[in-house]
N, C-alpha and C positions, 0 to 999 in steps of 0.2 A: 345407683341404688335401686333394686327391683321394687316395684310397687306391690303392696300387699293385696290380698283378695278384696273384692267389693264388700262394702258394708252390708248391702242387701243384694241377694241374687235369687231370682225365681226362675225356675226352668219348667217350661211346658205345662203350666197349670191348666187344669180343665175342671169345669163344674157344670153339671147337667141337672136341670130341673124338668122332670117329665120327659117330653120329647124335644126339649130345647136346650142347645148348648149355650149357656149363659156366658161362660168363659171357655174359650177354645184355643188351647195351646199358646198361652201367654208366657213370654219370657222377657226379663229385663234385669239390668244391674244398676246399682246406685253406689257411688263412692261417698266416703265421709265428707260432710260439708257441702254436698251437692243437692240440688233440688230437681227432681223429675216430676213433671206433671202428667198424670194420666187423664187425657182430654178426650171428650166424646159426648154425644147426645145422651139424654136420659135413657136408661134401659140397655145400654151397650155392654154392661158388665163391669164397670169401673168399681163400684162399691163392693160388689161380690169379691173382686180381686183383693180389695183392701181387707175385707173381713177374713179371707183365707190367710193372708199374711199375718194378721193380728191373732189368728188362732180361734176366732169365734165361729168360723165356718170351715168345714173340712173339704179339701179338694177331692175329686174323684181320681185324679192322677197328677203327677208332677211333684217337684221338690222345691223346698224353700231353705235358703242358707243365710246365716248371719255371720259375717267375718270368716267365711269359708267353712263354717260348721253347719252341718245339717240340723235343722230344727223341726222339719216336718216333711214326711212323705206319706204314703198310704199305710205304712206299718208303724213307723216311729213318729212320735209327736211330743214336742216340748209344750207344756201347758202355757196358756197366754201370759200368765203372770211372771213366767221365767224367761220370756223372749227378749227382754230389754227393749220393748217397743212401746212408744208413747202414742196416744190417740187424741185427736182433736176433731170435733164435729161442729156442725152448724149450731146445735143446741149446746150452750156452754156447760150445762149440767153442774153448775156450782151448788153447793149445799147452802140453802138459805139460812139455816140455823147456826152456821159456823162463820167465824170471822174470816177475813181475807187470809190472814196468816194461817189459820187452821185449815182452810181450803187448800192452800198451797202445800202445806205440810202433810196433808192426808195421804197415807200410804208410804211416807218416808220412814226409814228405819234409822236407828242410831240414838244418841243421847239427846236430851232436850236442847242442850246448847248447840249441838251440831245441826239439828234440824232447824233451829231458829236462825243460825248463820246462813244456811242454804236458802231459807225463805227470804231473808233480808237481801242476800246477794241477787236473787232473781227479781224481787220487787224493785230493786235499784235498776236492774237492766231494762225492765219494762216501764220504768218511770212512775212507779206507784208506791214508793216507800211511805208516802204520807197516808196510804189507805190500809196499813198493816192491821189496824184494829177495827176497821169498818166492816159492815156487813154488805153482802153483794147487792141488796136491793137499793142501796143509796148510790150505787155506781151507774154510770152510763153504759150503753151497750158496748162501746169501744173499750171502756175500762174493764168490763167483765170479760171481754175477749182476751185482753192481756193477762188477766188473772188466770183464765183457763190455760193460756200458753205457759205461764209460770208453773202452774200445777203439773202440766204434762211434762215439763222439763225437769222438775224437782228431782226425780230419781235417776237423772242422767241417762235417759234412754239412748241407745245407739242409733235408733231409727225413730222418726216421727211420721205417723200416718195421719193425713189431714183430709177429711171428707167435707168438701164445700164449706170450709170453716168461716168464710167471710160473707156468705150470701145473706145473712141476717142483718148486716150492717147497711146503713144508707150510703149512697154512692160517694158523697163528699168525704165521709169518714173512712171508707173502705181502703182507698189507696194508701193513706197514712198508716193504717193498722197493718196492712200487708207488708209495707216496707219495713216497719219496725219489727214485725214478726220475723221476716226474712233475715234481718240483721242479727237478731238474737240467736236464731237457729244456726247461722253460720259461725257465730262466736263460739257456740257450744260444739261445733264440728259434728253436728247431727246430720245423718242422711235423711232426706225428706222425700216422701212420696205424697203428692198432693193430687187429690181427685177434684176435677172441676169440669163444668160444661161450658165455661166462659173462655173463649180464645184470648181475650185481652188479659185475663188473669194469668193464664198460662204463659203468655208472651212476657208479661211483666215479671213473673217470679222464677221461671224455670231456667235451669242450665240445659235441660233436655226435655223435649216433649215427646210423649208416646201417644200417638193419635189412635183411638180405639173405635171400632165399629163392629156391631154384630158379634161381640165376644172376642174379637181378634185385634191385635195391634197391627194396623195397616201401614204405618209409617212412624219412624222414630229418628230423632236427630235434634240439633240445636234449633232454637226458635227461628233464626234467620233462614236456615236451610229448609225447614218445614214450610215456612211462609213463601219463600221464593222458588222452591222446587217441589211443588205438591205432586203427590203420586198420581192423583186423578182429579176429575172435575169435582167430585164430592169433597175431597180434602181442600181444594181451592176454595170452594163455596162455604166451607165451615168457618174460615177465617175472615171472610169479607163478602160483601155483595159482589155479584159477578154479572157480566153480560155474556150471553152465548150467541154466537153467529154460526148458523148451521150451513154446511156445504157438502159437496161430494168430491171425494178424491179421484183424480184422473191423471195418470202418469206422474204420481208423486207431487201433484199440484192440486190446489183447491181454489176455484173461482169464488170470489165474494165481491160485494159492492165496494169493498175497500181495496180491491186488487187481488192478485194471486198470492197464495200462501204455500210455502213448501210443506208438504205432508208426507215425508218419507216413511216407509214401512207400512203404509196402509194400502189395501187392495183397491184396484180400480172399481168405482161404483160404491165404495164404502162411505157411509155417512160420517161426517167429521164435525166435531164441535171445536170452534175457535173461541177461546174464553179470555176475557179481559176484564180487569177490575175498573169500576167507574172512574177512578182518579187517573187512569191512563188513556182516556179518550180526550181529544182536544177539540175546541170549538172555534169557529170563525163565522162571521155574519154572511148571509146570502149575498153573493156578488152578482146580482142580475142573472141568476141561474148558473153561474160558473163558480165552481168551488175553488178553494185555495190551491195553489200549485203544489202537486205532490212532491214529496222528498223521499230519499231512499229509506229513511226511518219510518216516516208516517204513511207512505203509500198513497193511495187514491182517496179523495174525499167523497163522502156520501151525505145526502141531504136528509134532514129530519125536521119535523114540525113539533114545537114545544107543546107538550100536553099539560105539564104542571111544573112549577118551580117552588122550592121551599128552602128557607134559610135554616141551617142546622146548628148554628152557633159559631163555629170557626170555618164553615164551608157552606156552600149551597148545593143542593141536589136538584138537578134538572132532568126531567124525563122526556124522551122524544119518541114520536111515532115515525118510523123510517119510511121514506118514500118507496124504497125498493120492494118491500114486502109487507109493510104495515106492522112489523114487529116493534117492540119497545126496547129502547136502550136507555140506561141511566148514566149520567155524567156528574161527577162532583167537581166543583170549581172553588178555589180558595176565596174566602171573604164573601161579600154580598154580590150575588149575580142572580137577578130575578126577572128574566125575560117574560114578556106577556104570553099567555096561551095563544097558540096559532103563529108565533114567530118562526120563520124558517131559518135554520142555521145549518152550517156545514160541519161535519164531524170527520176527524181523522183519528187513527189509532196508532199507539206506540207498538210497532211490530216487535220490538225487543222485549215488550212486556206481555206479549200474548202467549197463551198456552194452547197446544193442539192435542186433542184427545179423540180417540174413536167415540162416536156418538153413543150416548147411553139412553 
C-alpha cells in the first residue's frame, strides 16, 4: 500500500530581516505520529521557522504543505486558525480566571456535551481528571504544562509545533513530563515539530533531528546517525564535549603523539583536526616513563599530568595537560576516579571513535 503525503512539508523557506538571512532555504518533512526536533543554538532561525509554519510570520519565499495541500506560499495563504496546527510554548499561557476544563475547551466547537467529553478524554490521558474544576494557580508547573498540552490537542490538530516547551520546568520533573507528552502526542497520531537548543532533549524525544546553524539545516537524520556520524566538528561539539588534536596531513597520513592517523582526501600540508569525545580516551598509570603497550585499536600512548579531577555524579571528569605540547585533554571515567593534581598518567585513544576533519 503506497504511503500518503507527509503530514507537514516545508520547501525552501526563506526569511530575511534587514541584511541578514534568518532562515535560508529550509526544507523538511514530518509524517503523522513522528517527532522531528529542530535543534540548534539560540538565534539560528528555529523559532522563526516555527512562526512561519504557524502562519504568524510570512516567509519571503518557499512553500508549506499539510497532508499534501498547499497552505502558504508568497501569494496564497491559509490563515493560522484554519491550518489545523497546535502550538505549545515555554509560557503555558493558561487563562487564570478559567477552570482547567474551560481552559482545555477554549476554542473548541460543538455542543456542550461533545466539548465536555473531549475535555474529559484529554484530562484522563494526561492524568489530571481530578483537576477538571480547579483553577491553574493551584496546580504545579508540571501539571500546568500537561493542561497546556491538553488544550493544544483539544481541537485535534494535525500538527503540533512546540517551542522550548519544557525549559521552564525543573530538571527532575522535565524528563517525566517530556515522556508523558510524547506518549500522548503519539496516541493522537500528531506530527510534531519541536524546537530546542538542548541536544539531550532532542535525543530523548525525536524520531529525527534537523540540526540548524546560521539559518540553514546542516544535517538531518535519526538521533543515532546524527550523534555517531556528525557532518563537521561543530556538529560533533554541539552534542558533547570534545577533545581536538591538531596535526598536519602528509601523504594521506597525520602524525600525532598517539600515532599516525589516516587522513585521506586532504592535501599535503593541510591542517587536520582529530576529534574525540572524553569518554573514548583511556587511562593507565605512569609505568616508569613507559606507556602501556599499544594495540591496533588504541594506537600509541601519550603522557599527561592531571590538572584537576571532579566527580560529576555517575562519572568523573579528569583534565590533563599533555607533555607533548602543553594542550589540555578531558577524559571521563565511570564512577569515582579522582587522581591528585600533578599525577602523571598515560592516555590512549579509541581510534574507531575518532573523527577527522579539515581544521577550522
